[in-house]
PDB file of N, CA, C and O in Angstrom:
ATOM      1  N   MET A   1     111.489  68.926  94.147  1.00  0.00           N
ATOM      2  CA  MET A   1     110.704  70.146  93.925  1.00  0.00           C
ATOM      3  C   MET A   1     110.032  70.084  92.560  1.00  0.00           C
ATOM      4  O   MET A   1     110.614  69.591  91.594  1.00  0.00           O
ATOM      5  N   LYS A   2     108.842  70.573  92.489  1.00  0.00           N
ATOM      6  CA  LYS A   2     108.104  70.588  91.236  1.00  0.00           C
ATOM      7  C   LYS A   2     108.667  71.649  90.298  1.00  0.00           C
ATOM      8  O   LYS A   2     109.380  72.561  90.717  1.00  0.00           O
ATOM      9  N   ASP A   3     108.333  71.507  89.030  1.00  0.00           N
ATOM     10  CA  ASP A   3     108.729  72.482  88.029  1.00  0.00           C
ATOM     11  C   ASP A   3     107.958  73.784  88.272  1.00  0.00           C
ATOM     12  O   ASP A   3     106.743  73.742  88.466  1.00  0.00           O
ATOM     13  N   PRO A   4     108.637  74.943  88.268  1.00  0.00           N
ATOM     14  CA  PRO A   4     107.938  76.210  88.525  1.00  0.00           C
ATOM     15  C   PRO A   4     106.815  76.492  87.530  1.00  0.00           C
ATOM     16  O   PRO A   4     105.833  77.153  87.870  1.00  0.00           O
ATOM     17  N   TYR A   5     106.958  75.991  86.302  1.00  0.00           N
ATOM     18  CA  TYR A   5     105.917  76.210  85.302  1.00  0.00           C
ATOM     19  C   TYR A   5     104.671  75.386  85.587  1.00  0.00           C
ATOM     20  O   TYR A   5     103.594  75.714  85.090  1.00  0.00           O
ATOM     21  N   GLN A   6     104.795  74.318  86.380  1.00  0.00           N
ATOM     22  CA  GLN A   6     103.627  73.543  86.769  1.00  0.00           C
ATOM     23  C   GLN A   6     102.952  74.150  87.987  1.00  0.00           C
ATOM     24  O   GLN A   6     101.755  73.952  88.195  1.00  0.00           O
ATOM     25  N   ILE A   7     103.707  74.887  88.796  1.00  0.00           N
ATOM     26  CA  ILE A   7     103.137  75.516  89.989  1.00  0.00           C
ATOM     27  C   ILE A   7     102.396  76.796  89.622  1.00  0.00           C
ATOM     28  O   ILE A   7     101.231  76.960  89.984  1.00  0.00           O
ATOM     29  N   VAL A   8     103.060  77.708  88.906  1.00  0.00           N
ATOM     30  CA  VAL A   8     102.440  78.973  88.491  1.00  0.00           C
ATOM     31  C   VAL A   8     101.872  78.758  87.094  1.00  0.00           C
ATOM     32  O   VAL A   8     102.619  78.609  86.127  1.00  0.00           O
ATOM     33  N   LYS A   9     100.549  78.743  86.996  1.00  0.00           N
ATOM     34  CA  LYS A   9      99.914  78.461  85.708  1.00  0.00           C
ATOM     35  C   LYS A   9      99.825  79.701  84.822  1.00  0.00           C
ATOM     36  O   LYS A   9     100.198  79.661  83.650  1.00  0.00           O
ATOM     37  N   ARG A  10      99.325  80.813  85.393  1.00  0.00           N
ATOM     38  CA  ARG A  10      99.189  82.032  84.586  1.00  0.00           C
ATOM     39  C   ARG A  10      98.981  83.220  85.507  1.00  0.00           C
ATOM     40  O   ARG A  10      98.495  83.061  86.627  1.00  0.00           O
ATOM     41  N   PRO A  11      99.349  84.416  85.042  1.00  0.00           N
ATOM     42  CA  PRO A  11      99.038  85.620  85.830  1.00  0.00           C
ATOM     43  C   PRO A  11      97.574  85.995  85.642  1.00  0.00           C
ATOM     44  O   PRO A  11      96.992  85.748  84.586  1.00  0.00           O
ATOM     45  N   LEU A  12      96.989  86.589  86.667  1.00  0.00           N
ATOM     46  CA  LEU A  12      95.610  87.055  86.599  1.00  0.00           C
ATOM     47  C   LEU A  12      95.633  88.569  86.401  1.00  0.00           C
ATOM     48  O   LEU A  12      96.100  89.308  87.268  1.00  0.00           O
ATOM     49  N   VAL A  13      95.132  89.019  85.272  1.00  0.00           N
ATOM     50  CA  VAL A  13      95.115  90.443  84.958  1.00  0.00           C
ATOM     51  C   VAL A  13      93.677  90.929  85.082  1.00  0.00           C
ATOM     52  O   VAL A  13      92.862  90.732  84.181  1.00  0.00           O
ATOM     53  N   THR A  14      93.376  91.568  86.214  1.00  0.00           N
ATOM     54  CA  THR A  14      92.043  92.085  86.493  1.00  0.00           C
ATOM     55  C   THR A  14      92.179  93.515  87.005  1.00  0.00           C
ATOM     56  O   THR A  14      93.284  93.993  87.259  1.00  0.00           O
ATOM     57  N   GLU A  15      91.045  94.188  87.151  1.00  0.00           N
ATOM     58  CA  GLU A  15      91.069  95.553  87.689  1.00  0.00           C
ATOM     59  C   GLU A  15      91.559  95.555  89.130  1.00  0.00           C
ATOM     60  O   GLU A  15      92.367  96.400  89.515  1.00  0.00           O
ATOM     61  N   LYS A  16      91.073  94.615  89.918  1.00  0.00           N
ATOM     62  CA  LYS A  16      91.504  94.530  91.310  1.00  0.00           C
ATOM     63  C   LYS A  16      92.998  94.230  91.399  1.00  0.00           C
ATOM     64  O   LYS A  16      93.701  94.799  92.234  1.00  0.00           O
ATOM     65  N   GLY A  17      93.476  93.342  90.543  1.00  0.00           N
ATOM     66  CA  GLY A  17      94.901  93.027  90.515  1.00  0.00           C
ATOM     67  C   GLY A  17      95.752  94.216  90.116  1.00  0.00           C
ATOM     68  O   GLY A  17      96.858  94.390  90.628  1.00  0.00           O
ATOM     69  N   SER A  18      95.244  95.038  89.204  1.00  0.00           N
ATOM     70  CA  SER A  18      95.979  96.241  88.792  1.00  0.00           C
ATOM     71  C   SER A  18      96.084  97.238  89.943  1.00  0.00           C
ATOM     72  O   SER A  18      97.117  97.883  90.118  1.00  0.00           O
ATOM     73  N   LYS A  19      95.018  97.361  90.722  1.00  0.00           N
ATOM     74  CA  LYS A  19      95.057  98.260  91.881  1.00  0.00           C
ATOM     75  C   LYS A  19      96.043  97.758  92.930  1.00  0.00           C
ATOM     76  O   LYS A  19      96.785  98.547  93.514  1.00  0.00           O
ATOM     77  N   LEU A  20      96.054  96.448  93.168  1.00  0.00           N
ATOM     78  CA  LEU A  20      96.999  95.874  94.126  1.00  0.00           C
ATOM     79  C   LEU A  20      98.439  96.072  93.662  1.00  0.00           C
ATOM     80  O   LEU A  20      99.326  96.359  94.466  1.00  0.00           O
ATOM     81  N   LYS A  21      98.660  95.916  92.359  1.00  0.00           N
ATOM     82  CA  LYS A  21     100.006  96.079  91.809  1.00  0.00           C
ATOM     83  C   LYS A  21     100.495  97.505  91.988  1.00  0.00           C
ATOM     84  O   LYS A  21     101.637  97.724  92.391  1.00  0.00           O
ATOM     85  N   ASP A  22      99.643  98.474  91.694  1.00  0.00           N
ATOM     86  CA  ASP A  22     100.039  99.880  91.785  1.00  0.00           C
ATOM     87  C   ASP A  22     100.225 100.341  93.227  1.00  0.00           C
ATOM     88  O   ASP A  22     101.163 101.080  93.524  1.00  0.00           O
ATOM     89  N   ALA A  23      99.342  99.913  94.122  1.00  0.00           N
ATOM     90  CA  ALA A  23      99.371 100.427  95.486  1.00  0.00           C
ATOM     91  C   ALA A  23     100.335  99.672  96.398  1.00  0.00           C
ATOM     92  O   ALA A  23     101.024 100.288  97.211  1.00  0.00           O
ATOM     93  N   TYR A  24     100.391  98.338  96.271  1.00  0.00           N
ATOM     94  CA  TYR A  24     101.110  97.533  97.264  1.00  0.00           C
ATOM     95  C   TYR A  24     102.189  96.626  96.685  1.00  0.00           C
ATOM     96  O   TYR A  24     102.813  95.871  97.431  1.00  0.00           O
ATOM     97  N   SER A  25     102.424  96.679  95.380  1.00  0.00           N
ATOM     98  CA  SER A  25     103.404  95.802  94.724  1.00  0.00           C
ATOM     99  C   SER A  25     103.044  94.327  94.925  1.00  0.00           C
ATOM    100  O   SER A  25     103.897  93.500  95.248  1.00  0.00           O
ATOM    101  N   GLN A  26     101.737  94.018  94.721  1.00  0.00           N
ATOM    102  CA  GLN A  26     101.241  92.657  94.852  1.00  0.00           C
ATOM    103  C   GLN A  26     100.755  92.172  93.487  1.00  0.00           C
ATOM    104  O   GLN A  26     100.147  92.927  92.727  1.00  0.00           O
ATOM    105  N   TYR A  27     101.032  90.908  93.190  1.00  0.00           N
ATOM    106  CA  TYR A  27     100.661  90.315  91.911  1.00  0.00           C
ATOM    107  C   TYR A  27      99.834  89.067  92.154  1.00  0.00           C
ATOM    108  O   TYR A  27     100.078  88.329  93.108  1.00  0.00           O
ATOM    109  N   CYS A  28      98.841  88.828  91.281  1.00  0.00           N
ATOM    110  CA  CYS A  28      97.944  87.685  91.417  1.00  0.00           C
ATOM    111  C   CYS A  28      98.273  86.642  90.351  1.00  0.00           C
ATOM    112  O   CYS A  28      98.529  86.979  89.195  1.00  0.00           O
ATOM    113  N   PHE A  29      98.261  85.370  90.757  1.00  0.00           N
ATOM    114  CA  PHE A  29      98.537  84.271  89.852  1.00  0.00           C
ATOM    115  C   PHE A  29      97.542  83.151  90.096  1.00  0.00           C
ATOM    116  O   PHE A  29      97.058  82.966  91.212  1.00  0.00           O
ATOM    117  N   GLU A  30      97.237  82.395  89.023  1.00  0.00           N
ATOM    118  CA  GLU A  30      96.534  81.130  89.185  1.00  0.00           C
ATOM    119  C   GLU A  30      97.615  80.080  89.378  1.00  0.00           C
ATOM    120  O   GLU A  30      98.557  79.999  88.589  1.00  0.00           O
ATOM    121  N   VAL A  31      97.482  79.277  90.422  1.00  0.00           N
ATOM    122  CA  VAL A  31      98.506  78.291  90.759  1.00  0.00           C
ATOM    123  C   VAL A  31      97.883  76.901  90.838  1.00  0.00           C
ATOM    124  O   VAL A  31      96.661  76.754  90.837  1.00  0.00           O
ATOM    125  N   ALA A  32      98.739  75.889  90.906  1.00  0.00           N
ATOM    126  CA  ALA A  32      98.277  74.506  91.016  1.00  0.00           C
ATOM    127  C   ALA A  32      97.550  74.317  92.340  1.00  0.00           C
ATOM    128  O   ALA A  32      97.917  74.914  93.353  1.00  0.00           O
ATOM    129  N   LYS A  33      96.517  73.481  92.324  1.00  0.00           N
ATOM    130  CA  LYS A  33      95.706  73.278  93.527  1.00  0.00           C
ATOM    131  C   LYS A  33      96.508  72.692  94.682  1.00  0.00           C
ATOM    132  O   LYS A  33      96.240  73.015  95.839  1.00  0.00           O
ATOM    133  N   GLY A  34      97.479  71.845  94.395  1.00  0.00           N
ATOM    134  CA  GLY A  34      98.236  71.188  95.443  1.00  0.00           C
ATOM    135  C   GLY A  34      99.458  71.951  95.911  1.00  0.00           C
ATOM    136  O   GLY A  34     100.184  71.467  96.779  1.00  0.00           O
ATOM    137  N   ALA A  35      99.707  73.132  95.361  1.00  0.00           N
ATOM    138  CA  ALA A  35     100.911  73.898  95.707  1.00  0.00           C
ATOM    139  C   ALA A  35     100.717  74.608  97.043  1.00  0.00           C
ATOM    140  O   ALA A  35      99.640  75.132  97.327  1.00  0.00           O
ATOM    141  N   ASN A  36     101.768  74.622  97.860  1.00  0.00           N
ATOM    142  CA  ASN A  36     101.699  75.364  99.119  1.00  0.00           C
ATOM    143  C   ASN A  36     102.433  76.700  98.974  1.00  0.00           C
ATOM    144  O   ASN A  36     102.998  76.988  97.919  1.00  0.00           O
ATOM    145  N   LYS A  37     102.423  77.503 100.020  1.00  0.00           N
ATOM    146  CA  LYS A  37     102.975  78.851  99.947  1.00  0.00           C
ATOM    147  C   LYS A  37     104.478  78.850  99.691  1.00  0.00           C
ATOM    148  O   LYS A  37     104.983  79.712  98.972  1.00  0.00           O
ATOM    149  N   ILE A  38     105.189  77.903 100.266  1.00  0.00           N
ATOM    150  CA  ILE A  38     106.642  77.840 100.085  1.00  0.00           C
ATOM    151  C   ILE A  38     106.974  77.518  98.632  1.00  0.00           C
ATOM    152  O   ILE A  38     107.869  78.134  98.053  1.00  0.00           O
ATOM    153  N   GLU A  39     106.267  76.562  98.039  1.00  0.00           N
ATOM    154  CA  GLU A  39     106.502  76.216  96.633  1.00  0.00           C
ATOM    155  C   GLU A  39     106.154  77.377  95.716  1.00  0.00           C
ATOM    156  O   GLU A  39     106.861  77.622  94.739  1.00  0.00           O
ATOM    157  N   ILE A  40     105.079  78.093  96.013  1.00  0.00           N
ATOM    158  CA  ILE A  40     104.687  79.242  95.195  1.00  0.00           C
ATOM    159  C   ILE A  40     105.749  80.330  95.282  1.00  0.00           C
ATOM    160  O   ILE A  40     106.111  80.924  94.266  1.00  0.00           O
ATOM    161  N   LYS A  41     106.251  80.596  96.480  1.00  0.00           N
ATOM    162  CA  LYS A  41     107.279  81.613  96.668  1.00  0.00           C
ATOM    163  C   LYS A  41     108.535  81.273  95.862  1.00  0.00           C
ATOM    164  O   LYS A  41     109.067  82.129  95.155  1.00  0.00           O
ATOM    165  N   ARG A  42     109.007  80.037  95.964  1.00  0.00           N
ATOM    166  CA  ARG A  42     110.207  79.617  95.225  1.00  0.00           C
ATOM    167  C   ARG A  42     109.996  79.691  93.717  1.00  0.00           C
ATOM    168  O   ARG A  42     110.894  80.096  92.979  1.00  0.00           O
ATOM    169  N   ALA A  43     108.797  79.294  93.255  1.00  0.00           N
ATOM    170  CA  ALA A  43     108.514  79.304  91.819  1.00  0.00           C
ATOM    171  C   ALA A  43     108.510  80.724  91.268  1.00  0.00           C
ATOM    172  O   ALA A  43     109.082  80.969  90.206  1.00  0.00           O
ATOM    173  N   VAL A  44     107.876  81.670  91.971  1.00  0.00           N
ATOM    174  CA  VAL A  44     107.823  83.062  91.495  1.00  0.00           C
ATOM    175  C   VAL A  44     109.224  83.677  91.517  1.00  0.00           C
ATOM    176  O   VAL A  44     109.600  84.395  90.590  1.00  0.00           O
ATOM    177  N   GLU A  45     109.988  83.403  92.558  1.00  0.00           N
ATOM    178  CA  GLU A  45     111.350  83.935  92.625  1.00  0.00           C
ATOM    179  C   GLU A  45     112.213  83.395  91.494  1.00  0.00           C
ATOM    180  O   GLU A  45     113.017  84.130  90.920  1.00  0.00           O
ATOM    181  N   GLU A  46     112.051  82.110  91.170  1.00  0.00           N
ATOM    182  CA  GLU A  46     112.851  81.509  90.108  1.00  0.00           C
ATOM    183  C   GLU A  46     112.416  81.994  88.720  1.00  0.00           C
ATOM    184  O   GLU A  46     113.259  82.272  87.866  1.00  0.00           O
ATOM    185  N   LEU A  47     111.108  82.095  88.498  1.00  0.00           N
ATOM    186  CA  LEU A  47     110.611  82.476  87.174  1.00  0.00           C
ATOM    187  C   LEU A  47     110.886  83.937  86.835  1.00  0.00           C
ATOM    188  O   LEU A  47     111.262  84.256  85.706  1.00  0.00           O
ATOM    189  N   PHE A  48     110.698  84.832  87.820  1.00  0.00           N
ATOM    190  CA  PHE A  48     110.755  86.257  87.524  1.00  0.00           C
ATOM    191  C   PHE A  48     111.979  86.954  88.097  1.00  0.00           C
ATOM    192  O   PHE A  48     112.194  88.132  87.810  1.00  0.00           O
ATOM    193  N   GLY A  49     112.783  86.274  88.891  1.00  0.00           N
ATOM    194  CA  GLY A  49     113.999  86.868  89.437  1.00  0.00           C
ATOM    195  C   GLY A  49     113.736  88.006  90.402  1.00  0.00           C
ATOM    196  O   GLY A  49     114.415  89.032  90.348  1.00  0.00           O
ATOM    197  N   VAL A  50     112.767  87.844  91.280  1.00  0.00           N
ATOM    198  CA  VAL A  50     112.413  88.869  92.268  1.00  0.00           C
ATOM    199  C   VAL A  50     112.476  88.255  93.664  1.00  0.00           C
ATOM    200  O   VAL A  50     112.613  87.040  93.807  1.00  0.00           O
ATOM    201  N   HIS A  51     112.376  89.092  94.686  1.00  0.00           N
ATOM    202  CA  HIS A  51     112.355  88.632  96.069  1.00  0.00           C
ATOM    203  C   HIS A  51     110.929  88.739  96.596  1.00  0.00           C
ATOM    204  O   HIS A  51     110.353  89.827  96.617  1.00  0.00           O
ATOM    205  N   VAL A  52     110.358  87.611  97.023  1.00  0.00           N
ATOM    206  CA  VAL A  52     108.983  87.557  97.506  1.00  0.00           C
ATOM    207  C   VAL A  52     108.983  87.712  99.020  1.00  0.00           C
ATOM    208  O   VAL A  52     109.715  87.014  99.721  1.00  0.00           O
ATOM    209  N   VAL A  53     108.157  88.632  99.524  1.00  0.00           N
ATOM    210  CA  VAL A  53     108.048  88.883 100.952  1.00  0.00           C
ATOM    211  C   VAL A  53     106.934  88.048 101.568  1.00  0.00           C
ATOM    212  O   VAL A  53     107.110  87.483 102.647  1.00  0.00           O
ATOM    213  N   GLN A  54     105.779  87.963 100.889  1.00  0.00           N
ATOM    214  CA  GLN A  54     104.609  87.305 101.455  1.00  0.00           C
ATOM    215  C   GLN A  54     103.792  86.649 100.358  1.00  0.00           C
ATOM    216  O   GLN A  54     103.728  87.154  99.237  1.00  0.00           O
ATOM    217  N   VAL A  55     103.169  85.526 100.678  1.00  0.00           N
ATOM    218  CA  VAL A  55     102.264  84.835  99.759  1.00  0.00           C
ATOM    219  C   VAL A  55     100.955  84.575 100.488  1.00  0.00           C
ATOM    220  O   VAL A  55     100.946  84.008 101.581  1.00  0.00           O
ATOM    221  N   ARG A  56      99.856  84.989  99.882  1.00  0.00           N
ATOM    222  CA  ARG A  56      98.516  84.692 100.407  1.00  0.00           C
ATOM    223  C   ARG A  56      97.803  83.840  99.371  1.00  0.00           C
ATOM    224  O   ARG A  56      97.855  84.134  98.177  1.00  0.00           O
ATOM    225  N   THR A  57      97.142  82.794  99.822  1.00  0.00           N
ATOM    226  CA  THR A  57      96.455  81.898  98.891  1.00  0.00           C
ATOM    227  C   THR A  57      94.978  81.810  99.236  1.00  0.00           C
ATOM    228  O   THR A  57      94.577  82.028 100.379  1.00  0.00           O
ATOM    229  N   MET A  58      94.189  81.490  98.243  1.00  0.00           N
ATOM    230  CA  MET A  58      92.764  81.251  98.438  1.00  0.00           C
ATOM    231  C   MET A  58      92.292  80.256  97.392  1.00  0.00           C
ATOM    232  O   MET A  58      92.787  80.243  96.265  1.00  0.00           O
ATOM    233  N   THR A  59      91.340  79.430  97.768  1.00  0.00           N
ATOM    234  CA  THR A  59      90.763  78.463  96.856  1.00  0.00           C
ATOM    235  C   THR A  59      89.433  79.003  96.357  1.00  0.00           C
ATOM    236  O   THR A  59      88.526  79.274  97.144  1.00  0.00           O
ATOM    237  N   VAL A  60      89.327  79.154  95.051  1.00  0.00           N
ATOM    238  CA  VAL A  60      88.088  79.635  94.434  1.00  0.00           C
ATOM    239  C   VAL A  60      87.213  78.410  94.180  1.00  0.00           C
ATOM    240  O   VAL A  60      87.632  77.510  93.451  1.00  0.00           O
ATOM    241  N   PRO A  61      86.017  78.344  94.754  1.00  0.00           N
ATOM    242  CA  PRO A  61      85.198  77.135  94.628  1.00  0.00           C
ATOM    243  C   PRO A  61      84.630  76.961  93.220  1.00  0.00           C
ATOM    244  O   PRO A  61      84.542  77.915  92.447  1.00  0.00           O
ATOM    245  N   SER A  62      84.247  75.719  92.904  1.00  0.00           N
ATOM    246  CA  SER A  62      83.626  75.453  91.610  1.00  0.00           C
ATOM    247  C   SER A  62      82.213  76.025  91.605  1.00  0.00           C
ATOM    248  O   SER A  62      81.595  76.187  92.657  1.00  0.00           O
ATOM    249  N   LYS A  63      81.711  76.328  90.412  1.00  0.00           N
ATOM    250  CA  LYS A  63      80.386  76.934  90.292  1.00  0.00           C
ATOM    251  C   LYS A  63      79.485  76.044  89.448  1.00  0.00           C
ATOM    252  O   LYS A  63      79.922  75.504  88.431  1.00  0.00           O
ATOM    253  N   PRO A  64      78.238  75.888  89.858  1.00  0.00           N
ATOM    254  CA  PRO A  64      77.323  75.103  89.028  1.00  0.00           C
ATOM    255  C   PRO A  64      76.902  75.903  87.790  1.00  0.00           C
ATOM    256  O   PRO A  64      76.621  77.098  87.878  1.00  0.00           O
ATOM    257  N   LYS A  65      76.864  75.239  86.657  1.00  0.00           N
ATOM    258  CA  LYS A  65      76.445  75.858  85.394  1.00  0.00           C
ATOM    259  C   LYS A  65      75.502  74.905  84.683  1.00  0.00           C
ATOM    260  O   LYS A  65      75.531  73.698  84.920  1.00  0.00           O
ATOM    261  N   ARG A  66      74.679  75.444  83.826  1.00  0.00           N
ATOM    262  CA  ARG A  66      73.806  74.587  83.046  1.00  0.00           C
ATOM    263  C   ARG A  66      73.711  75.112  81.623  1.00  0.00           C
ATOM    264  O   ARG A  66      73.805  76.313  81.369  1.00  0.00           O
ATOM    265  N   LEU A  67      73.524  74.178  80.712  1.00  0.00           N
ATOM    266  CA  LEU A  67      73.339  74.479  79.305  1.00  0.00           C
ATOM    267  C   LEU A  67      72.078  73.741  78.881  1.00  0.00           C
ATOM    268  O   LEU A  67      72.109  72.544  78.596  1.00  0.00           O
ATOM    269  N   GLY A  68      70.969  74.474  78.845  1.00  0.00           N
ATOM    270  CA  GLY A  68      69.699  73.837  78.569  1.00  0.00           C
ATOM    271  C   GLY A  68      69.294  72.933  79.723  1.00  0.00           C
ATOM    272  O   GLY A  68      69.179  73.384  80.863  1.00  0.00           O
ATOM    273  N   ARG A  69      69.081  71.670  79.428  1.00  0.00           N
ATOM    274  CA  ARG A  69      68.685  70.746  80.485  1.00  0.00           C
ATOM    275  C   ARG A  69      69.873  70.026  81.112  1.00  0.00           C
ATOM    276  O   ARG A  69      69.693  69.228  82.032  1.00  0.00           O
ATOM    277  N   PHE A  70      71.071  70.292  80.633  1.00  0.00           N
ATOM    278  CA  PHE A  70      72.258  69.611  81.135  1.00  0.00           C
ATOM    279  C   PHE A  70      72.922  70.450  82.219  1.00  0.00           C
ATOM    280  O   PHE A  70      73.164  71.644  82.045  1.00  0.00           O
ATOM    281  N   GLU A  71      73.210  69.802  83.333  1.00  0.00           N
ATOM    282  CA  GLU A  71      73.863  70.491  84.441  1.00  0.00           C
ATOM    283  C   GLU A  71      75.295  70.012  84.576  1.00  0.00           C
ATOM    284  O   GLU A  71      75.609  68.851  84.314  1.00  0.00           O
ATOM    285  N   GLY A  72      76.151  70.926  84.987  1.00  0.00           N
ATOM    286  CA  GLY A  72      77.545  70.579  85.210  1.00  0.00           C
ATOM    287  C   GLY A  72      78.164  71.570  86.177  1.00  0.00           C
ATOM    288  O   GLY A  72      77.466  72.387  86.778  1.00  0.00           O
ATOM    289  N   ARG A  73      79.459  71.492  86.320  1.00  0.00           N
ATOM    290  CA  ARG A  73      80.168  72.403  87.222  1.00  0.00           C
ATOM    291  C   ARG A  73      81.414  72.911  86.529  1.00  0.00           C
ATOM    292  O   ARG A  73      82.083  72.178  85.801  1.00  0.00           O
ATOM    293  N   ARG A  74      81.715  74.179  86.766  1.00  0.00           N
ATOM    294  CA  ARG A  74      83.010  74.717  86.359  1.00  0.00           C
ATOM    295  C   ARG A  74      84.029  74.296  87.409  1.00  0.00           C
ATOM    296  O   ARG A  74      83.694  74.209  88.591  1.00  0.00           O
ATOM    297  N   PRO A  75      85.252  74.036  87.002  1.00  0.00           N
ATOM    298  CA  PRO A  75      86.227  73.562  87.988  1.00  0.00           C
ATOM    299  C   PRO A  75      86.658  74.661  88.954  1.00  0.00           C
ATOM    300  O   PRO A  75      86.700  75.839  88.601  1.00  0.00           O
ATOM    301  N   GLY A  76      86.975  74.250  90.177  1.00  0.00           N
ATOM    302  CA  GLY A  76      87.536  75.171  91.146  1.00  0.00           C
ATOM    303  C   GLY A  76      89.033  75.355  90.867  1.00  0.00           C
ATOM    304  O   GLY A  76      89.635  74.541  90.168  1.00  0.00           O
ATOM    305  N   TRP A  77      89.629  76.412  91.408  1.00  0.00           N
ATOM    306  CA  TRP A  77      91.041  76.665  91.188  1.00  0.00           C
ATOM    307  C   TRP A  77      91.623  77.413  92.372  1.00  0.00           C
ATOM    308  O   TRP A  77      90.891  77.851  93.260  1.00  0.00           O
ATOM    309  N   LYS A  78      92.938  77.558  92.383  1.00  0.00           N
ATOM    310  CA  LYS A  78      93.621  78.193  93.493  1.00  0.00           C
ATOM    311  C   LYS A  78      94.285  79.474  93.014  1.00  0.00           C
ATOM    312  O   LYS A  78      94.890  79.520  91.943  1.00  0.00           O
ATOM    313  N   LYS A  79      94.159  80.510  93.830  1.00  0.00           N
ATOM    314  CA  LYS A  79      94.669  81.838  93.499  1.00  0.00           C
ATOM    315  C   LYS A  79      95.715  82.225  94.538  1.00  0.00           C
ATOM    316  O   LYS A  79      95.545  81.947  95.725  1.00  0.00           O
ATOM    317  N   ALA A  80      96.800  82.868  94.094  1.00  0.00           N
ATOM    318  CA  ALA A  80      97.847  83.325  95.003  1.00  0.00           C
ATOM    319  C   ALA A  80      98.099  84.804  94.780  1.00  0.00           C
ATOM    320  O   ALA A  80      98.221  85.256  93.641  1.00  0.00           O
ATOM    321  N   VAL A  81      98.176  85.566  95.880  1.00  0.00           N
ATOM    322  CA  VAL A  81      98.533  86.983  95.834  1.00  0.00           C
ATOM    323  C   VAL A  81      99.930  87.086  96.433  1.00  0.00           C
ATOM    324  O   VAL A  81     100.136  86.791  97.610  1.00  0.00           O
ATOM    325  N   VAL A  82     100.892  87.510  95.604  1.00  0.00           N
ATOM    326  CA  VAL A  82     102.302  87.528  95.977  1.00  0.00           C
ATOM    327  C   VAL A  82     102.732  88.966  96.206  1.00  0.00           C
ATOM    328  O   VAL A  82     102.540  89.814  95.334  1.00  0.00           O
ATOM    329  N   THR A  83     103.313  89.253  97.371  1.00  0.00           N
ATOM    330  CA  THR A  83     103.832  90.575  97.696  1.00  0.00           C
ATOM    331  C   THR A  83     105.335  90.568  97.462  1.00  0.00           C
ATOM    332  O   THR A  83     106.048  89.711  97.984  1.00  0.00           O
ATOM    333  N   LEU A  84     105.813  91.528  96.675  1.00  0.00           N
ATOM    334  CA  LEU A  84     107.245  91.625  96.370  1.00  0.00           C
ATOM    335  C   LEU A  84     107.932  92.599  97.311  1.00  0.00           C
ATOM    336  O   LEU A  84     107.288  93.414  97.970  1.00  0.00           O
ATOM    337  N   ALA A  85     109.248  92.497  97.359  1.00  0.00           N
ATOM    338  CA  ALA A  85     110.039  93.426  98.160  1.00  0.00           C
ATOM    339  C   ALA A  85     109.887  94.829  97.579  1.00  0.00           C
ATOM    340  O   ALA A  85     109.559  94.994  96.404  1.00  0.00           O
ATOM    341  N   GLU A  86     110.127  95.825  98.409  1.00  0.00           N
ATOM    342  CA  GLU A  86     109.946  97.215  98.002  1.00  0.00           C
ATOM    343  C   GLU A  86     110.881  97.566  96.844  1.00  0.00           C
ATOM    344  O   GLU A  86     112.078  97.280  96.887  1.00  0.00           O
ATOM    345  N   GLY A  87     110.318  98.187  95.815  1.00  0.00           N
ATOM    346  CA  GLY A  87     111.090  98.617  94.669  1.00  0.00           C
ATOM    347  C   GLY A  87     111.199  97.589  93.557  1.00  0.00           C
ATOM    348  O   GLY A  87     111.749  97.904  92.501  1.00  0.00           O
ATOM    349  N   GLU A  88     110.701  96.379  93.744  1.00  0.00           N
ATOM    350  CA  GLU A  88     110.767  95.350  92.712  1.00  0.00           C
ATOM    351  C   GLU A  88     109.438  95.247  91.972  1.00  0.00           C
ATOM    352  O   GLU A  88     108.371  95.462  92.548  1.00  0.00           O
ATOM    353  N   THR A  89     109.520  94.915  90.697  1.00  0.00           N
ATOM    354  CA  THR A  89     108.323  94.747  89.865  1.00  0.00           C
ATOM    355  C   THR A  89     108.486  93.549  88.960  1.00  0.00           C
ATOM    356  O   THR A  89     109.597  93.062  88.752  1.00  0.00           O
ATOM    357  N   ILE A  90     107.376  93.074  88.422  1.00  0.00           N
ATOM    358  CA  ILE A  90     107.358  92.027  87.414  1.00  0.00           C
ATOM    359  C   ILE A  90     106.792  92.639  86.147  1.00  0.00           C
ATOM    360  O   ILE A  90     105.692  93.190  86.164  1.00  0.00           O
ATOM    361  N   ASP A  91     107.520  92.551  85.059  1.00  0.00           N
ATOM    362  CA  ASP A  91     107.059  93.120  83.791  1.00  0.00           C
ATOM    363  C   ASP A  91     106.219  92.079  83.048  1.00  0.00           C
ATOM    364  O   ASP A  91     106.736  91.329  82.220  1.00  0.00           O
ATOM    365  N   LEU A  92     104.924  92.042  83.351  1.00  0.00           N
ATOM    366  CA  LEU A  92     104.039  91.095  82.693  1.00  0.00           C
ATOM    367  C   LEU A  92     103.517  91.660  81.379  1.00  0.00           C
ATOM    368  O   LEU A  92     103.769  91.092  80.316  1.00  0.00           O
ATOM    369  N   PHE A  93     102.804  92.755  81.441  1.00  0.00           N
ATOM    370  CA  PHE A  93     102.211  93.346  80.247  1.00  0.00           C
ATOM    371  C   PHE A  93     102.488  94.845  80.216  1.00  0.00           C
ATOM    372  O   PHE A  93     101.605  95.628  79.864  1.00  0.00           O
ATOM    373  N   GLU A  94     103.679  95.246  80.573  1.00  0.00           N
ATOM    374  CA  GLU A  94     104.024  96.669  80.588  1.00  0.00           C
ATOM    375  C   GLU A  94     104.144  97.173  79.159  1.00  0.00           C
ATOM    376  O   GLU A  94     104.786  96.540  78.321  1.00  0.00           O
ATOM    377  N   GLY A  95     103.528  98.305  78.888  1.00  0.00           N
ATOM    378  CA  GLY A  95     103.628  98.916  77.568  1.00  0.00           C
ATOM    379  C   GLY A  95     102.710  98.332  76.526  1.00  0.00           C
ATOM    380  O   GLY A  95     102.890  98.605  75.339  1.00  0.00           O
ATOM    381  N   VAL A  96     101.727  97.534  76.921  1.00  0.00           N
ATOM    382  CA  VAL A  96     100.803  96.936  75.937  1.00  0.00           C
ATOM    383  C   VAL A  96      99.636  97.871  75.761  1.00  0.00           C
ATOM    384  O   VAL A  96      98.726  97.584  74.983  1.00  0.00           O
TER     385      VAL A  96
END
């Protein structure tokens, strides 16, 4: 099994993520591109000590960017929306 810190890269703190957290107890994370749902579930449970009910994943495609005459691409990444059991929370930035 991979290291949980290599699977879950960082939490995504956005307005949409805040609404999901408040309404449905769902949290968004940026995860490794090669990670599957089972690995993501185990990593979140191990890192935060919670019970995960469901994991939804999506791949965010790379975007073309340019700086003057130079063209390049921003890298693509993978996003996971994790649903926790009822009554459980993750204290990411509470009270900030």
